[in-house]
N, C-alpha and C positions, 0 to 999 in steps of 0.2 A: 632440420630446427639445430641451427647452431647452438652448441650451451651444455653442458654436461647438465641429464637428469633431477632433476626435483625428485623430495620419499614430497610424500602430505603433509610435514608437520612443514618441510618447508614450502610450501606451496601454500596455505596457510597464512604460514606467519607473517610470509613474504603482501603478501592478497586480503591481510588485516581481519582471519574472519575463521571456524573452528574449523580442525580436522572432520566435523560430521558434515558439514556445511557440505567439502567437495565429495565425501562418498554423496551424498543429497542430489545435488549437483549430475552426477556421472548418473543416477540413476531415474534423472529428469531427462535423459537428455542432453541437459546443456555445456551437457562436460564432456571431450570424449572419454572413455576406461584408456586409462593410463597402461601400460604394456610389464606385466611383473619379474619385478627377478625370481634369482631358483626359490630367492629367501619366502614367498611371497607378500612382497612391496613393491606396494605402488611406485611406476617411474614416471612422472611425472616430467614433460617439456617444459622451458623455458618458456616456452605462451601459455600456458599454464594460468600463469601468476596475469597475465594477461586479460586474458576469455575472464577467468573469476573476478578481476576490478569490472570489467566489462556487465559483466550483470550486474554488478554491485550497487555501480550510479544508473544504472538504466530499473535496478529495485527503486532507489530513491527517488529521482522522475518520476515515479507511478508505475509504471511497463511492471504487468505479469508475467510468472516463471513464463506462460502459454506464448502473450506477447516480447516479453525475450528472445526466446527460440529462432520466433518467428526473421526479427532483427538477427539471432546471428544467421540461419540457413542464408537474410538477404545476404550478410556478409558475404557469404561464404559461397558463394555465386556468382560469377562473373559472369554475367549476362543478366545480370537483374541491375537499373534503374535507379543511381540515388531516390528519383521521384518517389521510388513506390515506402522508401523510411525517409519524404520527409513527411508518404499521405499517414505516411504509421503515428509520426511524430505534432501532425497535425489533429488528429482522430486523440491524440491524449490529451492533447491541449482542451475540445474541447469538451471529453470526460473531464477532466479537473476544473472548468467553467462549470458543469454542471455542479458539482460536489461544491462549488463555491456557493452556488447561489442555491442551494436545499441546504446548505452549513447558515448562510446569513438569517435565510423563513429558518430554521431552527433556534439561533441566537436570538431575532426579534420573538418570538416564540415566547420563548425561556425567560429575559427580559420584560415582556407586560406578564409574566408569572410574577414575579420577580416584581414592580410596582405596587403589580396591589396587596403585598407582603408591607404594609408600612410596617404596623407592629409586630416585631420582630417577637414581643414578648409573650405572644398571643400564643397560648395552648395552641399544641401540634393537632389534639381535635376539631381543630378550626383553623387547620391556614391550608392558604387557598391554592397552592403550588400541590401540598400533596391528594387535597381533594381534586383539584385539577388531572392530575397525574394519574387519582385513582378510579374518575366517570370519565375522560378520553375526553374533556372540555379543551375544546379550542381559546388561546385568545383571540380578542378580537379580529386582530387583522390574519396572522399566520393563515393566510387560504393554502400555504404548501404548505400543509404541518398538518400531514394525515393522522386525521384523527376516528372517533365513532361515534358523539353525542353534542351537537351543539347548546352550549348555555352560555349567558355572561356569569362573568369569577367574578364572585364578591370580595371585597378589598378584605385586608386582616380589617377588625375592630379590637 
C-alpha cells in the first residue's frame, strides 16, 4: 500500500474517532492488527482510515459490528457477488421497517396516555400516565405494545 505508515493518533484524527475506538475495532477483528515499531507504537497502513470510516458509516446506517464484520469480509473476497451485499442491505431495511412500526405503536400508546391527562394540575397520585405505567395498562388501540393487564385508562379529573 503506498503512503507512509500512520500512528494510532493520526488514524483516529483522520477518521474522527477516539484512539480507544481503534483498539476496540482491533480486538473485534474489524481492523487488522498493524505491525509495531521497535518502540511498540502501532504502524497503520493508510487504508486503515478508510476502513474505520467504512465502519462508522455502516454503524450510522444501523449495521451491528457483527454485520459490519460480514460486510468487510464480503468486500475483501473477490469471489463474492454484490448481490450478497445487497441482500444484507435489504435485510437491514426490513429490520429498520420493523423498528419504525414498533416505534409508531409506542408513540400511539404514549399519545393516548397523554390524551387521558387533560388536567395537568391533578395530583401525581392520580396521574393516569403513572397509573398506567405502574399497572401495565395499555391504551385502547395499542395492540402492538406489550402489556400485562388490560384495563381502561381513566382520564385526569
